[in-house]
N, C-alpha and C positions, 0 to 999 in steps of 0.2 A: 673280629676286626671288621671295620666298615669304612667306607668313604662317605663323608658327610659334607654336603654342599653348604657353604656359608656365604651370606650376603653382608654388605656394610651395615645393615640395620640390626644384625645379630650382635648380642653381647657375648664376646668370645670367652670372657672370664666365667660368666655364669654357665655357658654351654659346657666348657671343659670341666667345671666342678660338678656338673649334673650326672645322673645315671645314664644319660644318652651317649656319653663319651667314655670309652674304655681304653686301656693301654693298647697301643698298636693302631688305633684309629687315625685316619687321615682327615684333616680339616681342609677342604679344597676351597680356597678363597676366590670369590667372584671379583671381577674388576670393580674399582670404586674407591671412595674415600672412607676410611674407618677412623672415626673420632673417638678413640678409646685407648686405655692402657690394658694390656693383656697379661693376666697373672696366671702362671702355669705351675701347678703343684701335683701334677699327675704324670707318671713316667710314660715314656715311649709314645708321646703324642707327636704327630707330624703335621706341621702347619705349612701349606704349600699354596703359593699363588698360581692360579690356574693358567694365566697368560703373562705373568710378570707385571701386572698393572694394578695390584692391590696396594694401596697407599695408606699407611698409618700416620696420622698427624696429631701432634699434641697442641697445635695452635699456640705454642709458647705458653701454655697454661698447665698442661698435664706434665707430671714429673718424668715418667719413664714410658718407653714404648712397649717393651716386653720385659717381664720379670719371670725368670726361671728360678724357683725356690726349692732347693734340695732334690732336684729331679735327675733322672738318668735317661739318656737316649732320646731326648726331644730333638726334633729337627725343625728349623725355621728356614724356609727356602724361597728365594725369589721375590721378597717383598721390599717395598720402599718404606723407610721409617724416617720421619722428618719433624723438626720443630718441637722437640721435647726439652723441658727445662734441665733435666739431668742427663739421662743416658738413653741411647737408642735401644740397646739390648743389655740387660743386667742379669748375670748368672751368679747366684749365691749358693754355695754348697753344691752337693750332687756331683755328677761326673758324666763324661762321655756324651755330651750333647753336641749337636752338629748345626753350626750356623753357616749357611752356604749361599753364596750368590745373592746377597742382599745389598741394597743401596741405602746408606745411612748418612744423613746430612743435616746440618744446622741444629746441632745439639749444644745445650748450655755447658755440659761437662764432657762426657766421653761417648764415643761411638759405641763401643762394646766394653763393658766392665765385667771382669771375672774376679769374684771374691771368694777365696777359700774353696776353690773347685778344681777338679783334676780331669785330665784326659779328654778335654773338649777339643773339637775340631773347628777352627775358624778359617774358612776357605773361600777364596774368590769373592770376597766382599769389597764393595767400593764405599769408602768412608771419606767424607770431606766436610770442611767448615765446622769444626767442633771447638768448643771453648777450652778444652783441656787435652786429653789424650785420644788418639784414634782408637787404639786397643790397649787396655790396661789390665794387667794381671797382678793381683794384690792379695795380701793376707793369707799367704801360704797356698797360692794357686800353683799347682805342679803338673808336669808332664802333659802340658797342652801343646797342640800342633797348630801353629799359625802360619798358613801357607797361601801364597799367591793372592794376597790382598793388595788393593790400591788405596793408599792413605794420603790425603792432601790437605793442607791448610789447617794445621792444628795449633791451638793456643799454647800448648806445652810440648809434649812428645808425640811422635807418631805411633810407635809401638813400644810398650814399657813393661818390664818385669820389675816390680817396685823395690823389693828387698831381697836379701840373700835366701830367705825361706821360700821365695817364689822360684822354685828350683826345677831343673830338668825339663825346661820348656824348649821346644824346637821352633825357630823362627826362620822360615825358608821361602825364598823367592818372592818376597814382598817388595813393592815399590812405594817409597815414602818420599814426599817432597813438601817443602815449604812449611816447616815447623818452627815456631818461635824459639824453642829450646833445642832438643835433640830429635833427630829422626828415629833413631833406635836407642833405647836406654835399657841395658841388660845388667841388672843388679843381682839376679838370681844365680845360685850355684849351678854350675854345669849347664849353662845355657848354650844352645847351638844356634849360631848365626850363619846361615848358608845361602849364598847366591842372592842376597838382597841388594837393592839399589837405593841409594839415598842421595838427595840433593837439596840444596837451599835450606840447610839447618842454621838457625840463629846461633847455636853453640857448636855442638859436634854432630857430625853425621852418625857416629857410633860412640856411645859412652858406655864403657864396660867397667863396672865397679862393684864393690861390696862383696859379692859372692865369688869364690875362686873357681878355677878349672873351666872357664868358658872357652868354647871353640868358635873361632871366627874364620871362615873359609870362603874364598871367592866372592867377597862382597865388594861393592863399589860405593865410595863416599866422595862426592865431588861437589864443587861449587858451593861449599858451606864455609862457615867460619873456620872450623877445624875438621879434618877428615876423621880422626879417631882419637879418643882419650881413654887410656887404659890405666887402671889403678889397682888391679887384682894380682894375686899370686897364681902362677902356673897357667897363664893364658897361652893358647895356641892360635896364632894368627898367621894364616898362610894364603898366598895367592890372591890377596886383596889389592884393589886399586884405590889409592887415596891421592887424588890429583886435583890441581886447579882450585885449591882452597885458599882463602884470604889469610889464614893463620898457618898453623903447623899441619903437615900431612898426618903425622902420627905422634902424639905426645904420650910417653910412657912414664908412669910413676910406680911401676910394679917391680917385683922380684921374680926371678926364675921363670920368666916367660920365654917362649919360642916365637921368633919372627922369621918366617921362612917363605921365600918366593914371592914377596910382595912387590908391587910396582908403585913407587911413590915419586911423583913428578910435579913440577911447576907449582909448588906451594910457595906462598909469599912470606912465610916466617919459618923457614927451614923445613926439611923433609921429615927425617926421623930424629926425635929429640928424647933423650933419656935425662930426666930431671935428677937432681941430687937425691940420693937414696934409692934410685932405680938400679938395683944391683943384680949381678949374676944371671943376666939374660943371654940368650943365644940368638945371634943375628946371622942368618944363613941364606945365601943365594938370593938376596934381594936386588932389585934394580932401583936405585935411588938417585935420580938424575934431575938436573935443571931446576933445583930448588934454590931460593934466595933466603938468607945470605949463605946458607950451608946445606949440604945434603944430609949430613949427620952431625949432631951435637951430642956429646956424651959427658954428662956430669955425674954419672954413677960410678960404681966400683965393680970390677971383675966381670964386665960384660965381654962375651966372646964373639968374634967376628970371623966368618969364613965365606969366601967366594961371593962377596957382594960387589956390585958394579955401582960406581958413583961417577960424577963428573958431568 
């Protein structure tokens, strides 16, 4: 294993593919402007910005900033990726890559796209001004950890698990703001949404659908069209704050959910609403107050209430 110094004049794709770079090597990037797409198909490569001033630009001509294809254990740390037509960082296949403390902005599509890949860490990235999603997990992307990212100004969703087979992902302590559709869209089975903050969503701060058994704990969804929309079976939503939204605080279309210890207040089209067909849910120890025109509207059947505060 070696530390290899890299300058903006070097072609990283050719360098990584060459015999000069082996698994475990560190590519230490000098400051400067890198006008290239980087294709990585070798495991355990570490790409590190020496002082945080390595900038990769596509000049709105190149498609992707970084492409990780079928690799394991690659780290990209501390770089700026900007002005690519499609994605800032695209991970396809492989597993357990680490995308840490990068700045990604002005993408035509997604900041980070994970396709059919598992167990990746997406941590402390700043993503803004993207045409579609900030972070997208799609095509059976499972068991990824998305932690402490800042995502702003997305043309679609901030952080998204696309379908039910994008399962077992953990989305923790992210801040997402100003998305045209939803700040968080959790369609995967058994998604964990924990201690995230969402604001200024054009649709819902949190849209939980498609896959069952999602856990939603200690999240905040405010100043959006809707705080949360839930359509799945067996959701567990506890200790969340859905307040000051222009529509409903929480709209439930699901069965057999548990809504426990939530604070739902000052929403302008009712606080907690169960639509027709939203049946057999348990609503326990919530504080649902100061919503207009009603704190709770229940059009479902067999929903059970215990120790809630309204008024």
